[in-house]
N, CA, C and O of each residue as an XYZ file, in Angstrom:
236
protein
N       0.843     -1.175      0.000
C       0.000      0.000      0.000
C       0.886      1.235      0.000
O       1.789      1.363      0.828
N       0.632      2.117     -0.906
C       1.379      3.356     -1.031
C       0.643      4.448     -0.263
O      -0.518      4.736     -0.556
N       1.310      5.060      0.722
C       0.641      6.074      1.533
C       0.379      7.357      0.748
O      -0.462      8.166      1.139
N       1.102      7.542     -0.363
C       0.928      8.738     -1.170
C       0.034      8.494     -2.380
O      -0.017      9.322     -3.290
N      -0.658      7.385     -2.396
C      -1.503      7.068     -3.538
C      -2.609      8.118     -3.656
O      -3.334      8.381     -2.696
N      -2.726      8.695     -4.806
C      -3.742      9.695     -5.046
C      -3.249     11.114     -4.809
O      -3.846     12.065     -5.313
N      -2.160     11.274     -4.046
C      -1.637     12.612     -3.782
C      -0.728     13.051     -4.916
O      -0.819     14.183     -5.389
N       0.148     12.156     -5.350
C       1.105     12.502     -6.391
C       1.361     11.298     -7.283
O       1.211     10.152     -6.859
N       1.740     11.563     -8.491
C       2.078     10.504     -9.423
C       3.551     10.536     -9.782
O       3.933     10.017    -10.831
N       4.382     11.126     -8.950
C       5.817     11.221     -9.213
C       6.458      9.859     -8.975
O       6.244      9.231     -7.938
N       7.245      9.413     -9.944
C       8.006      8.173     -9.783
C       9.459      8.543     -9.548
O      10.133      9.023    -10.459
N       9.943      8.326     -8.348
C      11.309      8.721     -7.979
C      12.362      7.794     -8.559
O      13.515      8.202     -8.702
N      12.014      6.578     -8.893
C      12.966      5.644     -9.472
C      13.684      4.790     -8.441
O      14.515      3.954     -8.798
N      13.377      4.991     -7.177
C      13.944      4.168     -6.110
C      12.914      4.069     -4.994
O      11.959      4.843     -4.930
N      13.137      3.095     -4.117
C      12.220      2.923     -2.993
C      13.023      2.820     -1.695
O      14.246      2.963     -1.706
N      12.351      2.580     -0.602
C      13.002      2.548      0.707
C      14.034      1.430      0.789
O      15.064      1.599      1.442
N      13.788      0.310      0.153
C      14.742     -0.803      0.182
C      16.047     -0.420     -0.517
O      17.122     -0.827     -0.076
N      15.969      0.344     -1.582
C      17.173      0.808     -2.276
C      17.994      1.734     -1.389
O      19.218      1.622     -1.330
N      17.322      2.643     -0.703
C      18.017      3.562      0.196
C      18.675      2.794      1.328
O      19.817      3.077      1.687
N      17.972      1.829      1.891
C      18.516      1.028      2.988
C      19.733      0.225      2.537
O      20.749      0.198      3.232
N      19.639     -0.425      1.388
C      20.757     -1.245      0.917
C      21.977     -0.383      0.600
O      23.104     -0.785      0.888
N      21.772      0.786      0.015
C      22.897      1.686     -0.256
C      23.493      2.223      1.035
O      24.710      2.384      1.137
N      22.655      2.501      2.012
C      23.152      2.941      3.318
C      23.990      1.872      3.990
O      25.029      2.173      4.578
N      23.550      0.636      3.909
C      24.318     -0.455      4.509
C      25.630     -0.673      3.767
O      26.629     -1.049      4.382
N      25.646     -0.445      2.461
C      26.892     -0.533      1.705
C      27.880      0.518      2.197
O      29.064      0.227      2.367
N      27.400      1.734      2.424
C      28.284      2.790      2.925
C      28.801      2.457      4.321
O      29.979      2.670      4.607
N      27.951      1.946      5.179
C      28.372      1.550      6.527
C      29.425      0.451      6.442
O      30.419      0.491      7.167
N      29.220     -0.515      5.577
C      30.196     -1.593      5.413
C      31.530     -1.095      4.887
O      32.583     -1.582      5.297
N      31.489     -0.134      3.986
C      32.728      0.424      3.446
C      33.496      1.193      4.514
O      34.717      1.068      4.612
N      32.795      1.979      5.305
C      33.443      2.759      6.362
C      33.952      1.826      7.461
O      35.009      2.075      8.041
N      33.219      0.767      7.750
C      33.606     -0.166      8.814
C      34.964     -0.801      8.525
O      35.742     -1.037      9.448
N      35.252     -1.076      7.275
C      36.548     -1.665      6.930
C      37.685     -0.708      7.278
O      38.721     -1.134      7.789
N      37.496      0.572      7.006
C      38.540      1.549      7.329
C      38.656      1.767      8.833
O      39.753      2.008      9.337
N      37.553      1.689      9.549
C      37.594      1.812     11.012
C      38.377      0.648     11.605
O      39.205      0.850     12.493
N      38.127     -0.554     11.131
C      38.869     -1.722     11.627
C      40.346     -1.622     11.286
O      41.194     -2.009     12.090
N      40.661     -1.115     10.116
C      42.054     -0.922      9.746
C      42.718      0.077     10.681
O      43.848     -0.139     11.117
N      42.035      1.156     10.990
C      42.571      2.149     11.918
C      42.785      1.580     13.306
O      43.795      1.873     13.945
N      41.854      0.772     13.781
C      42.025      0.132     15.091
C      43.204     -0.828     15.088
O      43.955     -0.902     16.060
N      43.363     -1.557     14.003
C      44.484     -2.489     13.910
C      45.810     -1.737     13.926
O      46.751     -2.160     14.598
N      45.894     -0.644     13.204
C      47.126      0.142     13.171
C      47.428      0.714     14.550
O      48.593      0.830     14.928
N      46.399      1.071     15.302
C      46.588      1.663     16.622
C      47.022      0.624     17.660
O      47.844      0.933     18.523
N      46.495     -0.585     17.597
C      46.707     -1.551     18.673
C      47.742     -2.625     18.395
O      48.245     -3.233     19.339
N      48.078     -2.882     17.153
C      49.045     -3.936     16.843
C      50.416     -3.662     17.459
O      51.010     -4.595     18.001
N      50.953     -2.451     17.410
C      52.246     -2.227     18.061
C      52.214     -2.507     19.571
O      53.188     -3.009     20.131
N      51.098     -2.181     20.222
C      50.966     -2.477     21.652
C      50.958     -3.986     21.895
O      51.595     -4.473     22.830
N      50.243     -4.713     21.060
C      50.194     -6.173     21.212
C      51.554     -6.800     20.959
O      51.945     -7.734     21.659
N      52.277     -6.299     19.969
C      53.616     -6.823     19.692
C      54.527     -6.568     20.885
O      55.322     -7.435     21.246
N      54.426     -5.397     21.500
C      55.220     -5.094     22.680
C      54.902     -6.014     23.843
O      55.808     -6.464     24.544
N      53.629     -6.297     24.054
C      53.230     -7.219     25.123
C      53.790     -8.608     24.866
O      54.294     -9.253     25.785
N      53.709     -9.072     23.631
C      54.221    -10.406     23.296
C      55.729    -10.457     23.480
O      56.251    -11.428     24.028
N      56.439     -9.425     23.030
C      57.898     -9.401     23.199
C      58.281     -9.399     24.670
O      59.226    -10.081     25.066
N      57.555     -8.638     25.484
C      57.848     -8.595     26.914
C      57.603     -9.965     27.545
O      58.389    -10.409     28.382
N      56.536    -10.627     27.158
C      56.211    -11.949     27.719
C      57.269    -12.971     27.311
O      57.688    -13.790     28.129
N      57.700    -12.928     26.058
C      58.705    -13.882     25.585
C      60.057    -13.596     26.252
O      60.772    -14.523     26.632
N      60.402    -12.319     26.391
C      61.678    -11.962     27.003
C      61.716    -12.344     28.475
O      62.741    -12.836     28.949
N      60.645    -12.136     29.201
C      60.624    -12.493     30.627
C      60.597    -14.007     30.823
O      61.073    -14.508     31.842
N      60.056    -14.723     29.875
C      59.997    -16.183     29.985
C      61.361    -16.794     29.701
O      61.719    -17.814     30.290
N      62.122    -16.184     28.809
C      63.413    -16.756     28.422
C      64.505    -16.464     29.465
O      65.567    -17.082     29.410
N      64.279    -15.558     30.393
C      65.305    -15.232     31.392
C      65.383    -16.274     32.473
O      66.195    -16.152     33.391
């Protein structure tokens, strides 16, 4: 059921499902860069923790 039936006959060429799917595509694209940024921020800390653990174990 179209809530605008009878009010207008404009055909926009897209519907709510198209907007939602494109929005989710944008979220997915941005999420990859966010995860990359988190990895760049935390990997050096994790490497330092691992090196410290290995060094203290070998002594």
